[in-house]
Every structure is written in C-alpha cells, then in structure tokens.
C-alpha positions in Angstrom: 3.6 180.6 85.4 4.0 177.1 86.2 2.1 174.5 84.1 0.5 171.3 85.7 -0.7 168.4 83.7 -3.4 166.3 85.3 -4.1 162.7 83.8 -7.5 161.4 84.8 -8.0 157.8 85.2 -9.4 157.4 82.0 -6.2 158.8 80.2 -8.0 162.3 79.8 -5.0 165.0 80.0 -5.6 168.7 81.2 -2.5 170.9 81.3 -3.2 174.1 83.1 -1.5 177.2 84.3 -1.2 177.4 87.9 -0.4 180.5 90.2 3.0 180.2 92.1 2.1 180.0 95.8 -1.4 178.2 95.2 -1.6 174.5 95.8 -2.0 172.0 92.9 -5.6 171.5 94.4 -6.3 175.2 93.9 -5.1 174.9 90.3 -7.1 171.9 89.6 -10.5 173.7 91.1 -9.8 177.2 89.2 -9.5 175.0 86.0 -12.5 172.8 86.5 -10.5 169.4 87.0 -13.6 167.5 88.0 -11.6 164.6 89.1 -10.3 166.5 92.2 -13.2 166.9 94.8 -11.6 168.7 97.6 -14.3 168.4 100.2 -12.6 170.3 102.8 -11.3 172.9 100.6 -7.5 172.3 101.2 -7.6 171.7 105.2 -5.8 168.3 104.9 -8.9 166.5 106.5 -10.7 164.6 103.8 -8.2 162.9 101.3 -10.6 163.7 98.4 -7.9 165.7 96.4 -5.5 162.8 96.0 -3.0 162.6 93.2 -0.3 160.1 92.3 2.8 162.1 91.4 4.6 161.0 88.3 7.8 159.3 89.3 10.0 161.8 87.6 8.5 164.5 89.8 8.5 162.9 93.0 11.6 163.9 94.6 10.9 167.7 93.4 7.5 167.5 95.2 8.9 166.0 98.3 7.5 163.5 100.9 4.0 164.2 102.7 4.0 165.6 106.3 2.9 163.3 109.2 -0.4 164.9 109.1 -0.7 164.2 105.4 0.4 160.6 105.8 -2.4 160.1 108.4 -4.9 161.4 105.8 -3.4 159.1 103.2 -4.1 156.1 105.4 -7.8 156.6 105.0 -7.7 157.1 101.3 -8.4 155.0 98.3 -6.1 153.9 95.6 -2.9 155.0 97.8 0.3 154.2 96.0 4.1 155.3 97.1 3.9 158.4 95.1 0.4 159.4 96.6 0.1 163.0 97.8 -2.7 165.3 98.6 -2.9 167.8 96.2 -3.9 170.4 98.7 -0.6 169.9 100.5 1.8 170.6 97.3 2.6 174.5 96.9 3.1 175.5 93.4 6.7 176.8 92.6 8.3 177.6 89.6 10.4 174.5 90.1 7.3 172.5 89.7 6.8 173.8 86.1 5.7 170.5 83.9 4.6 168.7 86.9 2.6 165.7 86.0 -0.2 164.1 88.4 -2.6 161.4 87.8 -6.1 161.3 89.6 -7.7 158.0 91.1 -10.9 156.6 89.6 -12.4 157.4 93.0 -11.9 160.2 95.4 -13.6 159.2 98.9 -13.0 158.2 102.4 
C-alpha cells in the first residue's frame, strides 16, 4: 500500500496509507487531513484540494490536464508544482509521495 506524506503549511506532517487506484484527495479525506477541503468531492470543479507536489515527485506525478489547469487558474497560492489532489491517482510508483498543502483552500 503506497504511503503519502502531507505537510501542512505550519509544518505538521501526516504520513498515511493510500489505496492504489484512489486519488490523493481521497487518501487525505479518509485519513482526516483537514487542510484538504475538497468541496466538490473530486469533480475537478472547485480547486479546494490543491497541493504542491514535492519537486522530487513532480515528474512521477506528471503535469495537470487542460481541465485541471483551468481550475488552477482560480486557486490560491498556485506554484509551478501545484496540482489538484483529486486528479492524482495513487499508484505503487507513488509510494513515498510528498505533498504540501497551502495555508488557504478556496476560490
């Protein structure tokens, strides 16, 4: 089972087990990561599950789709490594993934 580390804006770290095939957002919600809001439940329509993928994992996670890019345009604290966690599928190759959450999730 892949493990994902969420680092909140205040430095608090949470390492959780994630089900293969789930999304990073689903892993966060199942494990009580409160800095992932996920208002739309994973529909790529709200940008409230934004994460900053650690530089070392950026290539493994891959780039956002055009639809995701559009949502990122309306998000806060966007960086070059920003992704919507609802759009990142958990695979065995993402075991050890590190993502950071912004100080605010909103539109």
